[in-house]
DSSP file (Angstrom, degrees, kcal/mol; ACC not computed):
  #  RESIDUE AA STRUCTURE BP1 BP2  ACC     N-H-->O    O-->H-N    N-H-->O    O-->H-N    TCO  KAPPA ALPHA  PHI   PSI    X-CA   Y-CA   Z-CA
    1    1 A M              0   0    0      0, 0.0     2,-0.7     0, 0.0     7,-0.0   0.000 360.0 360.0 360.0 150.4  138.9  143.7  180.5
    2    2 A L    >   -     0   0    0      7,-0.1     3,-0.6     3,-0.1     2,-0.2  -0.864 360.0-149.9 -97.4 116.8  140.4  140.9  182.5
    3    3 A A  T 3  S+     0   0    0     -2,-0.7     6,-0.1     1,-0.2    44,-0.1  -0.584  71.3  19.4 -86.7 145.9  139.2  137.5  181.1
    4    4 A G  T 3  S+     0   0    0      1,-0.2    -1,-0.2     4,-0.2     5,-0.1   0.432  89.8 118.6  83.1  -0.7  138.8  134.4  183.1
    5    5 A L  S X  S-     0   0    0     -3,-0.6     3,-2.1     1,-0.1    -1,-0.2  -0.813  74.8 -99.1 -99.5 140.5  138.5  136.1  186.5
    6    6 A P  T 3  S+     0   0    0      0, 0.0     3,-0.1     0, 0.0    -1,-0.1  -0.283 107.5  13.3 -56.9 135.0  135.4  135.8  188.6
    7    7 A G  T 3  S+     0   0    0      1,-0.3     2,-0.4    -3,-0.0     0, 0.0   0.467 102.8 114.0  81.1   1.2  133.1  138.8  188.2
    8    8 A R    <   -     0   0    0     -3,-2.1    -1,-0.3    -7,-0.0    -4,-0.2  -0.853  65.9-126.1-108.5 142.2  135.0  140.2  185.2
    9    9 A S        -     0   0    0     -2,-0.4    -7,-0.1     1,-0.1    -4,-0.1  -0.675  11.3-141.4 -82.0 135.5  133.6  140.4  181.7
   10   10 A P        -     0   0    0      0, 0.0    -7,-0.2     0, 0.0    -1,-0.1   0.665  38.4-142.7 -72.7 -13.2  135.8  138.8  179.1
   11   11 A G        -     0   0    0     -9,-0.1     2,-0.1     2,-0.1    -3,-0.0  -0.126  40.3 -31.5  77.9 179.6  135.0  141.6  176.6
   12   12 A P        -     0   0    0      0, 0.0     2,-0.5     0, 0.0    -3,-0.0  -0.351  56.9-129.4 -73.7 152.2  134.6  141.3  172.9
   13   13 A T        -     0   0    0     -2,-0.1    -2,-0.1     0, 0.0     0, 0.0  -0.900  27.6-170.6-102.1 125.8  136.3  138.6  170.9
   14   14 A L        -     0   0    0     -2,-0.5     5,-0.0     1,-0.0     2,-0.0  -0.852  29.8-100.5-115.3 149.9  138.1  139.8  167.8
   15   15 A P     >  -     0   0    0      0, 0.0     4,-2.1     0, 0.0     3,-0.5  -0.360  37.2-114.2 -62.6 149.9  139.7  137.9  165.0
   16   16 A R  H  > S+     0   0    0      1,-0.2     4,-2.5     2,-0.2     5,-0.2   0.863 115.7  56.1 -56.6 -39.0  143.5  137.7  165.3
   17   17 A G  H  > S+     0   0    0      1,-0.2     4,-2.1     2,-0.2    -1,-0.2   0.888 107.6  48.5 -61.4 -39.7  144.1  139.8  162.2
   18   18 A E  H  > S+     0   0    0     -3,-0.5     4,-2.3     2,-0.2    -1,-0.2   0.886 110.1  51.9 -67.6 -39.1  142.0  142.7  163.7
   19   19 A I  H  X S+     0   0    0     -4,-2.1     4,-2.4     1,-0.2    -2,-0.2   0.935 110.5  48.0 -62.1 -45.6  143.9  142.5  167.0
   20   20 A M  H  X S+     0   0    0     -4,-2.5     4,-2.3     1,-0.2    -2,-0.2   0.897 110.2  52.0 -63.0 -40.5  147.2  142.7  165.1
   21   21 A R  H  X S+     0   0    0     -4,-2.1     4,-1.9     1,-0.2    -1,-0.2   0.925 111.2  47.3 -61.3 -44.3  146.0  145.7  163.0
   22   22 A R  H  X S+     0   0    0     -4,-2.3     4,-2.3     1,-0.2    -2,-0.2   0.902 111.6  50.0 -66.2 -40.0  144.9  147.5  166.2
   23   23 A F  H  X S+     0   0    0     -4,-2.4     4,-2.9     1,-0.2    -1,-0.2   0.878 108.0  53.7 -65.5 -36.4  148.2  146.8  168.0
   24   24 A T  H  X S+     0   0    0     -4,-2.3     4,-2.3     2,-0.2    -1,-0.2   0.907 109.5  48.4 -62.9 -41.0  150.1  148.1  164.9
   25   25 A E  H  X S+     0   0    0     -4,-1.9     4,-2.2     2,-0.2    -2,-0.2   0.907 112.7  48.1 -64.3 -41.5  148.1  151.4  165.1
   26   26 A I  H  X S+     0   0    0     -4,-2.3     4,-2.5     2,-0.2    -2,-0.2   0.927 111.3  50.4 -64.7 -44.0  148.8  151.7  168.8
   27   27 A E  H  X S+     0   0    0     -4,-2.9     4,-2.1     1,-0.2    -2,-0.2   0.915 110.9  48.7 -60.4 -43.8  152.5  151.0  168.3
   28   28 A A  H  X>S+     0   0    0     -4,-2.3     4,-1.3     1,-0.2     5,-0.5   0.903 112.0  49.2 -63.3 -40.8  152.7  153.6  165.6
   29   29 A A  H  <5S+     0   0    0     -4,-2.2    -1,-0.2     1,-0.2    -2,-0.2   0.885 112.7  47.2 -66.8 -37.9  150.9  156.2  167.8
   30   30 A L  H  <5S+     0   0    0     -4,-2.5    -1,-0.2     1,-0.2    -2,-0.2   0.838 109.2  53.4 -74.2 -32.1  153.2  155.5  170.8
   31   31 A N  H ><5S-     0   0    0     -4,-2.1     3,-2.2    -5,-0.2    -1,-0.2   0.804  85.6-159.0 -71.6 -28.8  156.4  155.7  168.7
   32   32 A W  T 3<5S-     0   0    0     -4,-1.3    -3,-0.1     1,-0.3    -4,-0.1   0.819  70.1 -57.4  51.0  35.9  155.4  159.1  167.3
   33   33 A G  T 3 <S+     0   0    0     -5,-0.5    -1,-0.3     1,-0.2    -4,-0.1   0.594 105.5 131.3  77.6   9.2  157.8  158.6  164.4
   34   34 A R    X   -     0   0    0     -3,-2.2     3,-1.5     1,-0.1    -1,-0.2  -0.854  41.4-164.7 -99.1 109.6  160.8  158.1  166.7
   35   35 A P  T 3  S+     0   0    0      0, 0.0    -1,-0.1     0, 0.0    -3,-0.1   0.723  84.6  66.4 -66.2 -20.4  162.6  154.9  165.6
   36   36 A E  T 3  S+     0   0    0     -5,-0.1     2,-0.5     2,-0.0    -2,-0.0   0.649  87.3  81.0 -77.1 -11.8  164.6  154.8  168.9
   37   37 A V    <   -     0   0    0     -3,-1.5     2,-0.5    -6,-0.2    -4,-0.1  -0.825  64.2-169.2 -96.1 126.5  161.4  154.1  170.8
   38   38 A T        -     0   0    0     -2,-0.5     2,-0.5    -8,-0.0    -2,-0.0  -0.962   7.1-162.5-118.0 130.1  160.3  150.5  170.7
   39   39 A V        -     0   0    0     -2,-0.5     2,-0.5     2,-0.0   -12,-0.1  -0.948   7.3-162.3-110.0 125.6  156.9  149.3  172.0
   40   40 A R        -     0   0    0     -2,-0.5     2,-0.4     2,-0.0    -2,-0.0  -0.925   5.9-172.2-110.7 132.1  156.5  145.6  172.7
   41   41 A I        -     0   0    0     -2,-0.5     2,-0.5     2,-0.0    -2,-0.0  -0.983   9.1-154.0-124.9 132.0  153.1  144.1  172.9
   42   42 A T        -     0   0    0     -2,-0.4     2,-0.6     2,-0.0    -2,-0.0  -0.908   6.3-151.8-107.3 130.1  152.4  140.5  174.0
   43   43 A I        -     0   0    0     -2,-0.5     2,-0.5     2,-0.0    -2,-0.0  -0.892  15.4-174.1-101.6 124.1  149.2  138.8  172.9
   44   44 A C        -     0   0    0     -2,-0.6     2,-0.5     2,-0.0    -2,-0.0  -0.972  13.3-155.0-120.4 130.1  147.9  136.1  175.2
   45   45 A D        -     0   0    0     -2,-0.5     2,-0.5     2,-0.0    -2,-0.0  -0.909  14.0-161.8-100.4 127.6  145.0  133.9  174.5
   46   46 A T        -     0   0    0     -2,-0.5     2,-0.8     3,-0.0     3,-0.1  -0.938  14.0-141.3-113.1 128.9  143.3  132.6  177.7
   47   47 A L    >   -     0   0    0     -2,-0.5     3,-0.9     1,-0.2    -2,-0.0  -0.795  14.8-168.1 -86.4 112.6  141.1  129.5  177.6
   48   48 A R  T 3  S+     0   0    0     -2,-0.8    -1,-0.2     1,-0.2    -2,-0.0   0.746  81.0  53.0 -75.5 -23.8  138.3  130.5  180.0
   49   49 A L  T 3  S+     0   0    0     -3,-0.1    -1,-0.2     2,-0.0     2,-0.2   0.329  75.8 128.0 -96.7   8.4  136.8  127.0  180.3
   50   50 A M    <   -     0   0    0     -3,-0.9     2,-0.1     1,-0.1     3,-0.1  -0.461  43.8-157.2 -69.1 130.7  140.0  125.2  181.2
   51   51 A G        -     0   0    0     -2,-0.2     2,-0.2     1,-0.2    -1,-0.1  -0.191  32.4 -66.8 -93.6-170.1  139.6  123.1  184.3
   52   52 A R        -     0   0    0     -2,-0.1     2,-0.3     1,-0.1    -1,-0.2  -0.577  49.1-124.2 -80.4 142.9  142.1  121.8  186.8
   53   53 A A        -     0   0    0     -2,-0.2     2,-0.3    -3,-0.1    -1,-0.1  -0.652  29.0-172.9 -85.5 142.6  144.6  119.3  185.6
   54   54 A I        -     0   0    0     -2,-0.3     2,-0.4     2,-0.0     0, 0.0  -0.913  19.8-129.5-130.2 161.1  144.9  116.0  187.4
   55   55 A S        -     0   0    0     -2,-0.3     2,-0.4     2,-0.0    -2,-0.0  -0.933  24.8-171.9-111.9 135.2  147.3  113.1  187.2
   56   56 A V        -     0   0    0     -2,-0.4     2,-0.6     2,-0.0    -2,-0.0  -0.989  16.2-151.6-131.2 133.4  146.0  109.6  186.8
   57   57 A R        -     0   0    0     -2,-0.4     2,-0.4     0, 0.0    -2,-0.0  -0.925  22.1-157.7-101.7 122.7  147.8  106.2  186.9
   58   58 A L        -     0   0    0     -2,-0.6     2,-0.1     4,-0.0    -2,-0.0  -0.823   7.3-141.2-104.9 137.2  145.9  103.6  184.9
   59   59 A D     >  -     0   0    0     -2,-0.4     4,-2.4     1,-0.1     5,-0.2  -0.321  41.8 -91.8 -80.5 177.9  146.1   99.9  185.2
   60   60 A E  H  > S+     0   0    0      1,-0.2     4,-2.4     2,-0.2     5,-0.2   0.881 125.5  51.9 -62.5 -39.9  146.1   97.7  182.1
   61   61 A E  H  > S+     0   0    0      1,-0.2     4,-2.0     2,-0.2    -1,-0.2   0.928 112.8  44.4 -62.9 -45.5  142.3   97.3  182.0
   62   62 A A  H  > S+     0   0    0      1,-0.2     4,-2.4     2,-0.2    -1,-0.2   0.874 112.3  53.1 -66.9 -37.2  141.7  101.0  182.3
   63   63 A L  H  X S+     0   0    0     -4,-2.4     4,-2.3     2,-0.2    -2,-0.2   0.901 108.7  49.2 -65.4 -40.8  144.3  101.8  179.7
   64   64 A Q  H  X S+     0   0    0     -4,-2.4     4,-2.2     2,-0.2    -2,-0.2   0.910 111.1  50.2 -63.7 -42.1  142.7   99.3  177.3
   65   65 A A  H  X S+     0   0    0     -4,-2.0     4,-2.1     1,-0.2    -2,-0.2   0.907 110.4  49.9 -62.7 -41.7  139.3  100.9  177.9
   66   66 A L  H  X S+     0   0    0     -4,-2.4     4,-2.7     1,-0.2    -1,-0.2   0.903 108.8  52.2 -63.7 -41.1  140.8  104.4  177.3
   67   67 A R  H  X S+     0   0    0     -4,-2.3     4,-2.4     1,-0.2    -1,-0.2   0.903 108.5  51.0 -61.8 -41.0  142.3  103.2  174.0
   68   68 A R  H  X S+     0   0    0     -4,-2.2     4,-1.1     2,-0.2    -1,-0.2   0.909 111.5  47.7 -63.5 -40.9  139.0  101.8  172.8
   69   69 A L  H  <>S+     0   0    0     -4,-2.1     5,-2.2     1,-0.2     3,-0.4   0.921 111.8  49.4 -65.4 -43.0  137.3  105.2  173.6
   70   70 A E  H ><5S+     0   0    0     -4,-2.7     3,-1.7     1,-0.2    -2,-0.2   0.883 106.8  55.7 -63.3 -37.8  140.0  107.1  171.8
   71   71 A A  H 3<5S+     0   0    0     -4,-2.4    -1,-0.2     1,-0.3    -2,-0.2   0.798 104.0  56.0 -64.2 -27.0  139.7  104.8  168.8
   72   72 A G  T 3<5S-     0   0    0     -4,-1.1    -1,-0.3    -3,-0.4    -2,-0.2   0.399 129.3 -96.4 -85.5   2.7  136.0  105.8  168.7
   73   73 A G  T < 5S+     0   0    0     -3,-1.7     2,-0.4     1,-0.3    -3,-0.2   0.521  80.9 133.6  99.4   5.6  136.9  109.4  168.5
   74   74 A V      < -     0   0    0     -5,-2.2    -1,-0.3    -6,-0.1    -2,-0.1  -0.764  53.5-126.2 -91.9 133.1  136.7  110.4  172.2
   75   75 A S     >  -     0   0    0     -2,-0.4     4,-2.6     1,-0.1     5,-0.2  -0.335  21.0-114.4 -71.8 158.9  139.5  112.5  173.6
   76   76 A R  H  > S+     0   0    0      1,-0.2     4,-2.5     2,-0.2     5,-0.2   0.934 116.7  49.4 -57.0 -47.0  141.4  111.4  176.7
   77   77 A S  H  > S+     0   0    0      1,-0.2     4,-2.8     2,-0.2    -1,-0.2   0.926 112.4  46.6 -61.2 -45.7  140.1  114.3  178.7
   78   78 A E  H  > S+     0   0    0      1,-0.2     4,-2.8     2,-0.2     5,-0.2   0.903 111.7  51.8 -65.1 -40.5  136.5  113.8  177.6
   79   79 A A  H  X S+     0   0    0     -4,-2.6     4,-2.2     2,-0.2    -1,-0.2   0.924 113.7  43.5 -61.1 -45.3  136.7  110.1  178.3
   80   80 A I  H  X S+     0   0    0     -4,-2.5     4,-2.3     2,-0.2    -2,-0.2   0.914 114.4  49.6 -69.3 -42.8  138.0  110.6  181.8
   81   81 A R  H  X S+     0   0    0     -4,-2.8     4,-2.5    -5,-0.2     5,-0.2   0.941 112.7  47.6 -59.4 -47.0  135.6  113.5  182.6
   82   82 A T  H  X S+     0   0    0     -4,-2.8     4,-2.9     1,-0.2     5,-0.3   0.910 110.8  51.6 -62.1 -42.7  132.6  111.4  181.4
   83   83 A A  H  X S+     0   0    0     -4,-2.2     4,-2.4    -5,-0.2    -1,-0.2   0.908 111.3  47.6 -61.3 -42.1  133.8  108.4  183.5
   84   84 A L  H  X S+     0   0    0     -4,-2.3     4,-2.3     2,-0.2    -2,-0.2   0.931 114.4  45.1 -64.5 -45.7  134.0  110.5  186.6
   85   85 A V  H  X S+     0   0    0     -4,-2.5     4,-2.1     2,-0.2    -2,-0.2   0.923 115.0  47.7 -65.5 -44.3  130.6  112.2  186.2
   86   86 A D  H  X S+     0   0    0     -4,-2.9     4,-2.5    -5,-0.2    -1,-0.2   0.902 111.7  50.4 -63.8 -41.2  128.9  108.8  185.3
   87   87 A S  H  X S+     0   0    0     -4,-2.4     4,-2.3    -5,-0.3    -1,-0.2   0.910 110.8  48.8 -63.3 -42.6  130.5  107.1  188.3
   88   88 A A  H  X S+     0   0    0     -4,-2.3     4,-2.5     2,-0.2    -1,-0.2   0.885 110.9  51.0 -64.4 -38.1  129.4  109.9  190.6
   89   89 A A  H  X S+     0   0    0     -4,-2.1     4,-2.8     2,-0.2    -2,-0.2   0.913 110.1  49.0 -66.1 -42.5  125.9  109.7  189.2
   90   90 A R  H  X S+     0   0    0     -4,-2.5     4,-2.5     2,-0.2    -2,-0.2   0.912 112.3  48.7 -62.9 -41.4  125.8  105.9  189.8
   91   91 A L  H  X S+     0   0    0     -4,-2.3     4,-2.1     2,-0.2    -2,-0.2   0.927 112.5  47.7 -63.3 -45.1  127.0  106.3  193.3
   92   92 A R  H  X S+     0   0    0     -4,-2.5     4,-2.3     1,-0.2    -2,-0.2   0.917 112.6  49.5 -61.2 -43.7  124.4  109.0  194.0
   93   93 A D  H  X S+     0   0    0     -4,-2.8     4,-2.6     1,-0.2    -2,-0.2   0.890 110.0  50.3 -64.4 -39.5  121.7  106.9  192.5
   94   94 A S  H  X S+     0   0    0     -4,-2.5     4,-2.4     2,-0.2    -1,-0.2   0.879 110.8  49.6 -68.2 -35.5  122.7  103.8  194.6
   95   95 A H  H  X S+     0   0    0     -4,-2.1     4,-2.3     2,-0.2    -2,-0.2   0.907 111.8  48.7 -66.2 -40.9  122.7  105.9  197.7
   96   96 A A  H  X S+     0   0    0     -4,-2.3     4,-2.1     2,-0.2    -2,-0.2   0.912 112.5  48.1 -64.9 -42.3  119.2  107.3  196.8
   97   97 A L  H  X S+     0   0    0     -4,-2.6     4,-2.5     2,-0.2    -2,-0.2   0.910 111.0  51.0 -64.3 -42.7  117.9  103.7  196.2
   98   98 A R  H  X S+     0   0    0     -4,-2.4     4,-2.4     1,-0.2    -2,-0.2   0.911 110.6  49.2 -60.8 -42.6  119.4  102.5  199.4
   99   99 A A  H  X S+     0   0    0     -4,-2.3     4,-2.2     2,-0.2    -1,-0.2   0.882 110.9  50.2 -65.1 -37.9  117.7  105.3  201.3
  100  100 A E  H  X S+     0   0    0     -4,-2.1     4,-2.4     2,-0.2    -2,-0.2   0.914 110.5  49.2 -66.8 -42.1  114.4  104.5  199.6
  101  101 A V  H  X S+     0   0    0     -4,-2.5     4,-2.7     1,-0.2     5,-0.2   0.924 111.5  49.5 -62.6 -44.2  114.6  100.8  200.5
  102  102 A Q  H  X S+     0   0    0     -4,-2.4     4,-1.5     1,-0.2    -1,-0.2   0.897 110.8  50.2 -62.0 -39.9  115.4  101.7  204.1
  103  103 A A  H  < S+     0   0    0     -4,-2.2     4,-0.4     2,-0.2    -1,-0.2   0.913 112.8  46.4 -65.0 -41.9  112.4  104.1  204.3
  104  104 A L  H >< S+     0   0    0     -4,-2.4     3,-1.0     1,-0.2     7,-0.2   0.894 111.4  51.7 -67.7 -39.4  110.1  101.4  202.8
  105  105 A E  H 3< S+     0   0    0     -4,-2.7    -1,-0.2     1,-0.2    -2,-0.2   0.800 108.7  51.1 -67.7 -27.7  111.4   98.7  205.2
  106  106 A S  T 3< S+     0   0    0     -4,-1.5    -1,-0.2    -5,-0.2    -2,-0.2   0.512  89.6  92.0 -87.7  -3.5  110.9  100.9  208.2
  107  107 A D    <>  -     0   0    0     -3,-1.0     4,-2.3    -4,-0.4     5,-0.2  -0.823  61.4-162.0 -93.2 110.3  107.2  101.7  207.2
  108  108 A P  H  > S+     0   0    0      0, 0.0     4,-2.3     0, 0.0     5,-0.2   0.860  89.4  52.7 -62.9 -35.8  105.0   99.1  208.9
  109  109 A D  H  > S+     0   0    0      2,-0.2     4,-2.1     1,-0.2     5,-0.1   0.916 110.9  46.8 -65.1 -41.9  102.0   99.8  206.6
  110  110 A D  H  > S+     0   0    0      2,-0.2     4,-2.4     1,-0.2    -1,-0.2   0.892 111.1  51.8 -67.8 -39.0  104.2   99.2  203.5
  111  111 A R  H  X S+     0   0    0     -4,-2.3     4,-2.1    -7,-0.2    -2,-0.2   0.907 109.5  49.9 -63.6 -41.2  105.7   96.0  205.0
  112  112 A R  H  X S+     0   0    0     -4,-2.3     4,-2.1     1,-0.2    -1,-0.2   0.915 111.2  49.1 -63.0 -42.5  102.2   94.7  205.6
  113  113 A E  H  X S+     0   0    0     -4,-2.1     4,-2.5     1,-0.2    -2,-0.2   0.891 108.6  53.3 -64.5 -39.7  101.2   95.5  202.0
  114  114 A M  H  X S+     0   0    0     -4,-2.4     4,-2.3     1,-0.2    -1,-0.2   0.911 109.8  48.4 -61.2 -41.3  104.3   93.8  200.7
  115  115 A L  H  X S+     0   0    0     -4,-2.1     4,-2.4     2,-0.2    -2,-0.2   0.894 110.7  51.0 -65.8 -39.5  103.5   90.6  202.6
  116  116 A E  H  X S+     0   0    0     -4,-2.1     4,-2.3     2,-0.2    -2,-0.2   0.918 111.4  47.2 -63.4 -43.6   99.9   90.7  201.4
  117  117 A V  H  X S+     0   0    0     -4,-2.5     4,-2.7     2,-0.2    -2,-0.2   0.899 111.4  51.6 -64.8 -40.3  101.0   91.0  197.7
  118  118 A A  H  X S+     0   0    0     -4,-2.3     4,-2.2     2,-0.2    -2,-0.2   0.908 110.5  48.3 -63.3 -41.8  103.5   88.2  198.3
  119  119 A E  H  X S+     0   0    0     -4,-2.4     4,-2.1     2,-0.2    -2,-0.2   0.913 112.1  49.3 -64.0 -42.7  100.8   85.9  199.7
  120  120 A L  H  X S+     0   0    0     -4,-2.3     4,-1.4     1,-0.2    -2,-0.2   0.930 111.5  48.6 -62.0 -45.8   98.5   86.8  196.7
  121  121 A M  H  X S+     0   0    0     -4,-2.7     4,-0.7     1,-0.2    -1,-0.2   0.891 110.9  51.1 -61.9 -39.8  101.3   86.1  194.2
  122  122 A E  H >< S+     0   0    0     -4,-2.2     3,-0.6     1,-0.2    -1,-0.2   0.878 108.4  51.7 -65.2 -37.6  102.0   82.7  195.9
  123  123 A S  H 3< S+     0   0    0     -4,-2.1    -1,-0.2     1,-0.2    -2,-0.2   0.784 110.1  49.6 -70.6 -25.5   98.3   81.8  195.8
  124  124 A L  H 3< S+     0   0    0     -4,-1.4    -1,-0.2    -3,-0.2    -2,-0.2   0.579  87.6 110.1 -87.4 -10.4   98.2   82.5  192.0
  125  125 A R  S << S-     0   0    0     -4,-0.7     3,-0.1    -3,-0.6    -3,-0.0  -0.351  77.8-107.4 -69.1 144.0  101.3   80.5  191.3
  126  126 A A        -     0   0    0      1,-0.1    -1,-0.1    -2,-0.1    -2,-0.1  -0.389  42.5 -97.4 -67.4 147.3  100.8   77.3  189.4
  127  127 A P              0   0    0      0, 0.0    -1,-0.1     0, 0.0    -3,-0.0  -0.308 360.0 360.0 -65.3 152.3  101.2   74.1  191.4
  128  128 A R              0   0    0     -3,-0.1    -2,-0.1     0, 0.0    -3,-0.0   0.427 360.0 360.0 -90.6 360.0  104.6   72.4  191.2
């Protein structure tokens, strides 16, 4: 099976010792007792969850923050991934909030209700 390719099954995972035993059996079968025949087998481990690598230039403030995270046990990769995801979530949330505010401001009924609540709150305020 081809591991790591879209639509392909990675197949079973075997311990390294079992893989070596099976390759030794295959090599012996292919040699058929002929010492002049050599079979070479390459074992490759593929990390299926590996993402794309990026290069980042950090200023002193970002570098200090990264050092603090690493001191707390967070890997560089995890710290950077988390920062990117959190930043994107904050941006998405701020866009959603901005859209909600614009929708409320453009609703005349809601604006009238906001003014009524503001007047009520002002009337309940203690005198100065």
